[in-house]
C-alpha positions as CSV (number, residue, x, y, z in Angstrom):
1,X,-25.7,15.1,-51.8
2,X,-22.4,16.3,-50.5
3,X,-18.7,16.2,-51.1
4,X,-16.6,13.7,-49.1
5,X,-12.9,14.1,-48.9
6,X,-11.1,10.8,-49.5
7,X,-7.5,9.8,-48.7
8,X,-7.3,6.3,-50.1
9,X,-8.9,4.3,-52.9
10,X,-10.5,2.0,-50.3
11,X,-12.4,5.1,-49.0
12,X,-14.3,5.3,-52.3
13,X,-16.1,2.0,-51.6
14,X,-17.7,3.3,-48.4
15,X,-19.4,6.3,-50.1
16,X,-23.1,6.5,-50.8
17,X,-23.5,5.6,-54.5
18,X,-24.7,7.8,-57.3
19,X,-26.9,5.7,-59.6
20,X,-25.0,2.6,-58.4
21,X,-21.6,4.0,-59.2
22,X,-18.8,6.0,-57.6
23,X,-18.5,9.7,-58.5
24,X,-15.2,11.5,-58.1
25,X,-14.1,15.1,-58.6
26,X,-10.4,15.7,-58.8
27,X,-9.5,19.3,-58.5
28,X,-6.9,21.9,-57.5
29,X,-8.0,24.7,-55.2
30,X,-5.3,26.9,-56.8
31,X,-6.7,26.7,-60.3
32,X,-9.5,29.0,-61.4
33,X,-10.8,26.5,-64.0
34,X,-10.9,23.8,-61.3
35,X,-12.7,26.2,-58.9
36,X,-15.3,26.9,-61.6
37,X,-15.8,23.2,-62.2
38,X,-16.1,22.6,-58.4
39,X,-18.8,25.3,-58.3
40,X,-20.7,23.7,-61.2
41,X,-20.7,20.3,-59.5
42,X,-21.8,21.9,-56.2
43,X,-24.7,23.6,-57.9
44,X,-25.7,20.3,-59.5
45,X,-25.4,18.5,-56.2
46,X,-27.9,21.0,-54.6
47,X,-30.6,19.4,-56.9
48,X,-29.7,15.8,-56.1
49,X,-31.4,14.0,-53.2
50,X,-28.8,11.4,-52.5
51,X,-25.3,10.2,-53.0
52,X,-21.8,11.4,-52.4
53,X,-19.1,12.9,-54.6
54,X,-15.6,12.0,-53.6
55,X,-13.4,15.0,-53.6
56,X,-9.7,14.5,-54.4
57,X,-7.4,17.5,-53.9
58,X,-4.7,16.9,-56.5
59,X,-2.2,19.1,-54.6
60,X,-2.4,17.4,-51.2
61,X,-3.5,14.0,-52.4
62,X,-1.3,13.6,-55.5
63,X,-0.6,9.9,-54.8
64,X,-4.3,9.1,-54.7
65,X,-4.9,11.1,-57.9
66,X,-2.2,9.2,-59.7
67,X,-3.5,5.9,-58.3
68,X,-7.0,6.7,-59.6
69,X,-5.6,7.3,-63.0
70,X,-3.8,3.9,-63.0
71,X,-6.5,1.8,-61.3
72,X,-9.3,3.3,-63.3
73,X,-7.4,3.4,-66.6
74,X,-7.9,7.1,-67.2
75,X,-5.3,9.7,-68.0
76,X,-4.9,12.2,-65.1
77,X,-6.4,15.7,-65.7
78,X,-7.4,18.4,-63.3
79,X,-10.2,19.3,-62.9
80,X,-11.6,15.9,-63.8
81,X,-14.9,14.3,-63.0
82,X,-15.0,10.5,-63.0
83,X,-17.9,8.1,-62.6
84,X,-17.3,4.3,-62.3
85,X,-20.6,2.7,-63.0
86,X,-22.0,-0.4,-61.3
87,X,-20.5,-2.6,-64.1
88,X,-17.0,-1.0,-63.6
89,X,-16.9,1.2,-66.7
90,X,-15.3,4.5,-66.1
91,X,-16.8,7.6,-67.7
92,X,-14.9,10.9,-67.4
93,X,-14.8,14.5,-68.4
94,X,-12.5,17.4,-67.7
95,X,-12.1,21.1,-67.6
96,X,-15.0,23.0,-69.2
97,X,-16.8,19.8,-70.1
98,X,-17.7,19.3,-66.4
99,X,-21.4,20.2,-66.0
100,X,-24.7,19.2,-64.5
101,X,-25.9,18.2,-67.9
102,X,-23.1,15.7,-68.3
103,X,-23.9,14.3,-64.8
104,X,-27.6,14.1,-65.6
105,X,-26.8,12.1,-68.8
106,X,-25.0,9.4,-66.9
107,X,-26.9,6.1,-67.0
């Protein structure tokens, strides 16, 4: 599993799926909380055999970050982890809630 930087919403549909859905981490490289969340997701990814995590830098890709909030119906936060499952339901968590355990519980 690896991070893939995305620049447009359309890019998300070309990613290798995680449990049939799209997994996105929105983060700011200037924020210590966000860097810690990024590290927790990276550690979790090291245990996963397949799939991609879309990485959205909220500083350089602010428009995409806002577009995600509108299109997916989730208030913007950073850091924020989003998973749009195969049925189109969006699950999300932010800040210190971002963890491997949360990811493992996604169905």
